[in-house]
N, C-alpha and C positions, 0 to 999 in steps of 0.2 A: 412433650408435656412437661411442665415444671411442677414439682411437688415440694412444698415447704412443710416441715414438721416442727411445730412450736411447742417446746417443753417448758412447763412451769416447775421450778425446782421443788422437790418434796420437803418433808418436815425438817425444819432447822431449829436451832436452839432458841431463837427468839419466839417461835411459836409456843414452845412448852414453858418458857419462862414468863410469858405474858408481857413482853416488852415490845416496843415499837421497832419494826424492822427498818424499812427504807434503806439508807446507805450504811446502817449499823452492820458490821461485817460478821454476821453470825455464821456458825458452822452447821453442817448437816448433823442431825442426831444419828445414832446407830440405826434407828428405824428409817430415817431418811436415806442413809447409805444403802440399805437393802432395797428401798424403793427405787433409788437411782439405778441399781443393777437391773431391776425389773423393767425400768424405762428403756434402758439400752437393749435388753433382749427383745422387747416389743418392737422397737424401731428396726432391729435387725431382721425381724420376720416380715416387716412391711417393705423394706427397701430391697430391690433386686440385688442378688449377690454380686453381679458384674457391674453395678452402677457406680459411677464416680459420686462421691459424697463430700460435701463441705459442711463444716461444723463451726458455728458461731456461738459465743456465750458472753453474757454479762461477766464483768471481771471480779465480782464479789465472790467470797469464798464458797458460799452455799451453791452458787451456780457453777463455779469452776469445778467443784467436787462432783457435781452431777455430770458436767460435760466430760470429766475424766473417765467416767464409766462408759460413756458413749464412745469417746475417742479410742479407748482400749479395744473395744469390740470391733470398731470399724477401721482401725489402723490409720487414723488421721490425727492431725494436731488441731485443737480448737483455736479459732481466732478470737481473742478477747477484746471486747468493745464496751467501754464504760457507758456508752450511750444506751445500752440495753439494760441498765440498772433499773431497779424500782424507783419510785418517786423519792426524792430526798425530803425528809421531814424536819430538817434543821435541828434545832436544839432538843426536839422531842426524841430523836433517835437513841435507842438503848434505854430510854426511860420506861417506866411502867405504862401500859396502855391507858390506864385510868388518868395518868397525868395529861396525856394528849386529849383524851375524851373531854376533860374538864375545860380545855382551852380552845378546842377546835371550833372554828366558825364555818358552818356548812355553806355551800354556794347558794345563791338565790334561785328560786324556782324559775324566775324570769329575769333576764338581765345578763350582765357580764359574768360568765362562769370560768372562762379560760384564764383570765388575769386576776381572778378573785383572791383576796388576801385571807388566808385561813386562820390568821391570828397567832401563828407560831413563828418565832424569830428564826430566820434562815431557811425556812421551808421553801421548796421549789414550787413555782406556780404550775398549774396544769398545762398552761401554754408552753412553758419551757420543757416540761416532761414530754409532751406530745411531739414537739418539734425535733427533739433529739432522737426519739424512736423512729419518726418518719424518715429522718435523714439517714439513720443507720440502715433501715430496711431498703431505702432507695439504692444505697450502695450495694447491698447484698443482691438485690434483684438485677443489677446491671451485669452481674457475673453470669456466664453461660451455663453453669452447672445445673443439671435437671433435678437433683435431689439435694436439698439443703436443710440442715437442722439448726434451729435456734434454741438456746437455753436461756430463759429469762425468768421473770417474776409474774405472780398472779396479776398485780395491778397493771404492769406493762403489757400484758397480753392483749388487753382491750385495744391498745393503740397499734400493735402489730396487725391485728385483724382489720382495724379501721383503715390503716394505710394500705393493706393488701387489697381491700375492695375499693380503694381510691376515694374514701370519704374525705371531703374537704376539711381541712383543719378547723375552719370556722364552725363546722357542724359537730365537731367531736365533743364539745362541752357536755352534751347529753348522752354520749355513747357509753355503753357498759356491756362487755361480753364476758360473762362470768365463767370461770373455770377453776377447779380445785387445785391445790398444791399437788405436784407430782403427776399432772395430767399431760396428755398429748393432744394437740389440736392439729388437724391435717388440712392444708390449703392446697388447691390445685388450679393450675391455669392450662387450658387446652391450647393446642397448636393451631387450630383452625379459626375459631372465633376470638380466641384470646380472652375468653370469659374467665373470671376468677371466682372460684367456688370455695365455700367453707364446707368441706366434706364432713368433718366432725369437729365438735367443740368440746374441749375438756374431757376427753375420754380417759377413764381411770380403771378400765377392766384389768389392765396389767398389774394393778396394785394388789389384786387378790392374792397372787402368789407371794408378794412381799409380806403381806400380813400373815399368811400361812407359815412363812419362814420364821 
């Protein structure tokens, strides 16, 4: 059986500063670092001690820092992959969220949603975002390791899950699998039917210990 643990990085500076994240290379806050340690401990309790583990991460600083906590506990080196980044918001990145909100053009309820122009110069289309996440996950799943950990972003989580359940890209324009920052989503594929299950989505119970600290 294959199990995939998908981590969304915890609190970063752009969250508390109220600025647009995307490819803006924010750091984890002190609270985020404590949460990352709790994520690593939670994963360590879920993965068998004798299991081989592979770790993959977005290459942005907030995800790399989260992955470092996991890597230290598991004794592995993270494979950094820029395709696992959050959506790029172009010229909006690092600006106040209000700046983006005033300019953002939401996708239509009916019609083209994947190639939709959101009205922000340099912003990535949803189609480009989806395709790079799907491509990255395809490569990860070609590897034989039975326990794999991915550290990514809240927005990108939707497309990791969509790719996992083999949702066609043309159907992803309406998909949304919501999970909080600092969460763990657990995905399993059985060896007999090869069905792919979403065992848990956005679990944050481990963050109670981080908040207490």
